[in-house]
Every structure is written in C-alpha cells, then in structure tokens.
C-alpha positions in Angstrom: -10.0 -63.2 -187.8 -12.7 -64.8 -185.6 -11.3 -63.8 -182.5 -11.9 -60.2 -183.8 -15.1 -60.7 -184.9 -16.1 -62.5 -181.5 -14.4 -59.2 -180.1 -16.6 -57.0 -182.0 -19.6 -59.2 -181.0 -19.2 -58.7 -177.5 -18.4 -54.9 -177.8 -21.8 -54.7 -179.7 -23.7 -56.5 -176.7 -22.3 -54.0 -174.5 -22.7 -51.5 -176.5 -26.5 -52.3 -176.8 -26.2 -52.8 -172.8 -25.4 -49.1 -172.4 -28.1 -47.8 -174.5 -30.8 -49.3 -172.3 -29.1 -48.5 -169.2 -27.7 -45.0 -170.1 -28.1 -43.6 -173.7 -25.8 -40.5 -172.7 -23.0 -42.5 -170.8 -19.4 -41.6 -172.1 -18.3 -45.7 -171.6 -20.8 -46.0 -174.5 -19.3 -43.3 -176.7 -16.0 -44.6 -175.7 -17.0 -48.1 -177.1 -18.5 -47.1 -179.9 -15.8 -44.9 -181.0 -13.2 -47.2 -180.7 -15.3 -49.8 -182.8 -15.5 -47.1 -185.7 -11.5 -47.2 -185.9 -11.5 -50.8 -186.6 -12.0 -52.3 -190.3 -10.4 -54.0 -192.9 -7.7 -52.0 -195.1 -7.7 -54.4 -197.9 -11.7 -55.6 -198.2 -12.8 -55.8 -201.6 -14.5 -52.6 -202.9 -18.7 -52.6 -203.7 -20.9 -50.0 -204.6 -23.3 -48.7 -202.5 -26.4 -46.0 -203.7 -28.1 -44.1 -201.3 -30.8 -42.5 -203.2 -31.9 -38.9 -202.6 -33.9 -38.0 -199.8 -33.0 -41.4 -198.0 -33.0 -41.1 -194.4 -30.4 -42.5 -192.0 -31.8 -45.8 -191.7 -32.4 -46.7 -195.0 -28.4 -45.5 -196.1 -27.3 -48.0 -193.3 -29.5 -50.8 -194.7 -28.0 -50.3 -197.4 -24.4 -50.2 -196.2 -25.2 -53.8 -194.1 -26.9 -55.0 -197.4 -23.3 -54.5 -199.0 -21.0 -55.9 -196.7 -19.8 -52.4 -195.7 -20.6 -52.5 -192.0 -21.5 -55.8 -189.9 -23.5 -53.8 -186.9 -26.3 -51.8 -188.1 -27.6 -51.1 -184.6 -24.2 -49.5 -183.1 -23.4 -48.2 -186.5 -26.5 -46.1 -186.8 -25.6 -44.8 -182.9 -22.4 -43.8 -183.7 -23.3 -41.9 -187.0 -26.0 -40.4 -185.3 -23.3 -38.9 -182.8 -21.4 -37.9 -185.7 -24.8 -35.8 -186.4 -24.7 -37.9 -189.9 -28.5 -37.9 -189.7 -28.8 -34.4 -190.9 -26.1 -34.3 -193.2 -26.5 -37.7 -195.1 -25.4 -36.9 -198.9 -27.1 -38.9 -201.5 -25.3 -40.6 -204.3 -23.3 -43.8 -205.5 -20.3 -44.3 -203.2 -17.3 -46.8 -204.1 -16.3 -48.4 -200.5 -14.9 -51.2 -198.7 -16.0 -53.9 -197.0 -15.7 -54.0 -193.6 -14.6 -50.4 -193.9 -13.7 -48.0 -190.8 -16.9 -46.5 -189.8 -14.9 -43.2 -189.3 -14.2 -43.4 -192.9 -18.1 -44.6 -194.3 -19.4 -41.6 -191.7 -16.9 -39.1 -193.7 -17.6 -40.3 -197.1 -21.3 -39.7 -196.4 -20.9 -36.1 -195.0 -18.5 -35.4 -197.9 -21.3 -36.5 -200.6 -18.0 -37.7 -202.7 -19.4 -40.5 -204.4 -18.0 -42.7 -207.0 -16.8 -40.5 -210.0 -16.3 -41.0 -213.8 -14.3 -38.7 -215.8 -15.9 -37.5 -219.0 -13.6 -35.9 -221.6 -15.2 -33.9 -224.4 -12.9 -32.2 -226.7 -13.8 -29.0 -228.7 -15.2 -29.4 -232.1 -17.2 -32.3 -231.7 -20.9 -32.4 -233.0 -23.8 -33.5 -231.3 -24.1 -37.0 -232.5 -19.7 -37.6 -231.9 -20.9 -36.4 -228.2 -23.6 -38.9 -228.3 -21.0 -41.6 -229.4 -18.7 -40.6 -226.5 -21.2 -40.8 -223.9 -22.3 -44.1 -224.8 -18.7 -45.5 -225.1 -17.9 -44.2 -221.7 -20.9 -43.8 -219.7 -23.1 -46.1 -221.3 -25.5 -43.9 -222.0 -27.5 -44.8 -225.2 -26.5 -42.8 -228.6 -30.3 -42.1 -229.2 -31.3 -41.4 -225.8 -28.5 -39.0 -225.3 -29.4 -36.8 -228.7 -33.2 -37.2 -227.4 -32.4 -35.9 -224.7 -30.2 -32.6 -226.3 -33.7 -32.1 -228.9 -35.9 -31.9 -225.7 -38.3 -29.1 -225.9 -38.2 -27.8 -222.7 -34.4 -28.1 -222.5 -34.1 -25.7 -225.3 -36.6 -23.6 -224.0 -34.5 -22.9 -220.5 -31.4 -22.0 -222.5 -33.2 -19.3 -224.2 -32.6 -20.8 -228.2 -34.2 -18.7 -230.7 -37.7 -20.5 -231.9 -37.2 -23.3 -234.1 -33.9 -24.7 -232.7 -34.1 -28.1 -232.6 -31.2 -29.3 -230.6 -28.5 -28.3 -227.9 -25.8 -28.4 -231.0 -23.2 -25.8 -229.6 -24.2 -25.6 -226.3 -22.8 -29.4 -224.7 -19.7 -27.6 -223.6 -16.5 -29.0 -224.1 -14.3 -29.7 -221.0 -13.5 -32.4 -218.6 -16.1 -33.4 -216.4 -16.4 -35.5 -213.5 -19.8 -37.5 -213.1 -21.7 -39.7 -210.9 -22.3 -43.5 -212.4 -25.4 -43.9 -213.4 -26.0 -40.8 -215.0 -29.1 -40.4 -217.3 -29.1 -39.0 -220.8 -31.2 -35.8 -219.7 -28.9 -35.1 -216.8 -25.8 -35.3 -219.0 -27.1 -32.7 -221.1 -28.1 -30.7 -218.5 -24.7 -30.9 -216.9 -23.0 -29.9 -220.0 -25.6 -26.6 -221.3 -25.2 -25.6 -217.8 -21.4 -25.6 -217.8 -22.0 -23.6 -220.9 -23.9 -21.2 -219.6 -21.7 -20.6 -216.7 -19.1 -19.4 -218.8 -21.3 -16.9 -219.8 -20.5 -13.6 -218.9 -22.1 -9.9 -218.6 -19.4 -8.9 -220.3 -19.8 -11.2 -223.4 -23.9 -10.5 -223.6 -22.8 -6.6 -223.8 -20.2 -7.6 -226.5 -22.8 -8.8 -228.8 -24.5 -5.4 -229.4 -21.6 -4.0 -230.5 -21.3 -6.9 -233.0 -24.4 -6.7 -233.8 -25.2 -10.6 -233.5 -27.2 -12.7 -231.3 -25.9 -15.4 -228.9 -27.0 -18.3 -231.3 -25.3 -16.6 -234.1 -22.1 -15.9 -231.9 -22.1 -19.7 -230.7 -22.8 -20.5 -234.6 -19.7 -18.4 -235.8 -17.7 -19.8 -233.1 -18.1 -23.6 -233.8 -17.0 -22.3 -237.5 -14.1 -21.2 -236.2 -13.3 -24.3 -233.9 -13.7 -26.3 -236.6 -11.2 -24.3 -239.0 -8.6 -23.5 -236.4 -5.6 -26.2 -236.1 -3.1 -23.3 -234.8 -4.5 -21.6 -231.6 -3.1 -18.0 -232.8 -4.7 -18.2 -235.9 -8.6 -18.1 -234.2 -9.2 -14.4 -233.8 -8.1 -13.6 -237.5 -10.4 -16.5 -238.8 -12.9 -14.9 -236.7 -11.8 -11.6 -238.5 -12.7 -12.7 -242.2 -15.5 -14.4 -241.6 -17.2 -11.4 -239.7 -15.7 -9.0 -242.6 -17.3 -11.1 -245.0 -20.8 -11.1 -243.5 -20.5 -7.3 -243.2 -19.9 -7.0 -247.0 -22.6 -9.6 -247.4 -20.0 -12.2 -249.0 -20.7 -16.1 -248.7 -18.9 -17.5 -245.9 -17.6 -20.3 -247.8 -16.6 -22.0 -245.1 -15.7 -26.4 -245.9 -16.6 -27.2 -242.5 -20.2 -26.3 -242.9 -20.3 -28.4 -245.9 -18.6 -31.2 -244.3 -21.7 -30.8 -241.4 -24.5 -30.7 -244.1 -23.5 -34.0 -245.7 -24.2 -35.2 -241.7 -20.9 -37.1 -241.2 -17.1 -35.7 -241.4 -15.7 -35.5 -244.9 -11.9 -36.0 -245.3 -11.7 -33.4 -247.7 -14.1 -31.1 -249.2 -14.0 -31.5 -253.2 -15.8 -29.2 -255.5 -18.5 -31.4 -256.3 -19.4 -31.6 -252.6 -19.9 -27.9 -252.7 -23.2 -28.0 -254.4 -24.6 -30.2 -251.6 -28.3 -28.9 -250.7 -29.0 -27.4 -247.3 -29.3 -24.9 -245.5 -26.2 -25.3 -244.0 -23.7 -25.2 -246.8 -22.3 -21.5 -246.9 -21.2 -21.6 -250.6 -24.9 -21.9 -251.6 -26.2 -19.4 -248.8 -25.1 -16.3 -247.6 -25.0 -15.5 -244.2 -24.4 -17.8 -241.0 -26.0 -21.5 -241.1 -29.1 -21.9 -239.0 -27.2 -22.9 -235.9 -23.8 -24.4 -234.9 -22.1 -27.1 -236.6 -20.1 -28.5 -233.4 -19.6 -27.6 -229.8 -17.0 -24.7 -229.7 -14.2 -24.4 -227.0 -14.1 -20.9 -224.6 -10.9 -20.0 -227.3 -13.3 -19.9 -230.0 -15.9 -18.2 -228.6 -13.8 -15.4 -227.2 -12.3 -15.6 -230.7 -15.6 -14.7 -232.3 -16.7 -12.4 -229.5 -13.0 -10.1 -230.2 -12.0 -10.6 -233.8 -8.4 -9.0 -234.9 -8.5 -5.8 -236.6 -7.5 -6.6 -239.8 -8.7 -6.3 -243.5 -8.3 -10.1 -244.5 -11.3 -11.9 -246.5 -9.5 -15.1 -247.4 -7.1 -17.8 -245.7 -6.1 -21.1 -246.6 -4.4 -23.5 -244.5 -0.6 -24.5 -245.0 0.2 -28.4 -244.1 1.6 -27.7 -240.7 -1.8 -26.7 -239.9 -1.3 -22.7 -239.5 -3.0 -20.6 -242.1 -2.1 -17.9 -244.6 -4.6 -15.1 -244.6 -5.1 -12.4 -247.5 -6.8 -9.2 -248.1 -7.9 -9.8 -251.7 -8.6 -12.1 -254.0 -5.1 -12.0 -256.3 -3.2 -12.4 -252.7 -5.3 -15.3 -251.8 -4.7 -17.4 -255.5 -0.8 -16.4 -254.7 -1.2 -17.9 -251.1 -2.8 -21.2 -252.7 0.1 -21.6 -255.1 2.3 -21.5 -252.3 0.6 -24.1 -250.3 0.7 -26.1 -253.4 4.4 -26.1 -253.6 4.8 -26.3 -249.9 2.5 -29.8 -250.2 4.5 -30.8 -253.5 7.9 -30.2 -251.3 6.3 -32.3 -248.7 5.6 -35.3 -250.9 8.7 -35.2 -252.2 10.4 -35.4 -249.6 8.7 -38.4 -248.2 9.3 -40.5 -251.1 13.2 -39.3 -250.4 12.7 -40.8 -247.0 11.4 -44.2 -248.1 
C-alpha cells in the first residue's frame, strides 16, 4: 500500500509539472485518467454533503476532507476535463474513502445522492404520518404537524378558506428521499405527489358529481377508512353518495373515531354522541375535511361509484361487506353477521 501511495504522489507531481508546461498535453490527460481508475474497492463509506449552488472547488474540498479523494489538485483537473464543473449536482452522497475518481465524478454528475425509503400506507392520519416521519426520518413530530398546517402551503394546494391542515393530501406511496430532509420539504414532496396524481379528467368529473375537490378527497378518506376488501370500494362510495343525495346522515364510524383524536378499536353506541363537526352521526353531510390519507383506489372509487341503490352496509368477519338497499335488508344482514361471529368464536374455542 505504501508503494502505491508513493506511486500516486509521483504521478501527482508529474501531473503538476505537465500542467505548468503544457495544460492540454495528451500525456497529462493519460496520466490523469490512469489515476482516476485507481481506488480502494473496500474502503469505509462516508457521507459527503454538496450544498446547493456549491462550486466545483467547494465540492472538491468536501471530498478531500472526507477522505474520498487524496489529491485535490489533480482531481479538480480531472473533474474539469470530464465536464463536471457545469453539471455538478448537490445532495448527500454515500461514497467510499479512496473511491475511484471515475466513480466519484459519475455519482456527482448523476445527482444520485444517498436515498432513504419512506413508506406511507393508505389511511394514515396526519398525526400518524408525523409519527412515522419521526421514527423513520428523524423529523420531529411537532415540526411535521406545524409544516402541514402552514397557511402558505395550504394556499398553494388550493384548499378552501378555513382549512387547517394538509390532512388528506399527504399522498400515500413509497418515497425515495434524500438524507436530512426537513419537515417542510417532506410535506411539500407529499402534497406535490398528490397534485401529480390529480388529472384533468378527475377535475371534469367533479362537476357531474356536484362536489368540490376537497369534498371528494374527504369522501375518499372515509371510503379508505371503511374498506378492507378492495372490490368493495365503489359500493361503499355508492352508499355514501346515495345517502348524501337523499340528505341522510352518513353515519360513518371512522368519522366518530377521528372525532376522538385517536383510533378506537371499536365504535360503541356511547361513542356516537361525541361532540364534533366530524361526527357524521350527529351532523348531516360530509365532515369539514378528510379523516386520513386516501390512496388512489379510494379516490377513483369516490369519483366513480357503483351504479347501485344501496344505502347500508355491514362488515363481515372476513372484512368484506354486505350491502343493502332497505333498512329491513340491513337488519337481516346484521343478524347474518352476528351468526358468523358466533360461529367463528365457537370454532376458536374448539380449536383450543
């Protein structure tokens, strides 16, 4: 290793000499590109931050300080020959100490810095997304919530006046994010992802439904909270839209749970009296806003409900629903579900 190091120093000296005598010489270029191929394939990884707008010289200094390159002067010349000066991408990079120059330049040209995976599943509430961001990304819970309640950000989403948060617009998907992302940047990424999903066709569809986008997202969030079996979504949507058209209360259990500010394992009759604008057992129409983050499938179901006359549904033990057009049918369905539950409990007892 010492011999290799001495060899590199001699090449660096030769490179410096050629640089003074003949900056464009083919010999200098050959030496530089030979040195660029050298490096340790198993050196320790380090993170290097290249700030936005940083010039090449500043980037080279950061690389040298982290031990990624050992000879800043020759590397700077090599990088310029490769055209990196005009294509340097900022970011946080995970590189090996003593990395080959060719690999370093390739990474900085691509702009592919260190990425972390952030998975947000459908139906999470704003506070739950904040908890996830704190656990997975190290973003303080309160900072994320505050960013999601920022008036300027909400105005950019085109939300109705009086909307207090980005609840419903933090699109659930898998994100690849740079390290050390801040709360505001994350909220912007997630809301922009939602905006990117919204199509002109969806916007046109709102007119036929006589709903605003905010109302549609609110409805989609309730569908998301109710659905356990994907094919049920358009039928759940139909039930709620049929009830809205008949000015019936939605009586959606997930809105009661949301009104409590925490997830209820089960909504009991005593819970139905909670005083909140989100309680759709007490208040007609849609609640003031979404109760979670709906996925694309629930948004589509809200936009295109099934053409059925159903007004009621009840969940079976397997998560699928029984839909009914009349209250008498609904009561019969409830009795069938209770029979299923009793049979399931008996089966568990026999299996012990």
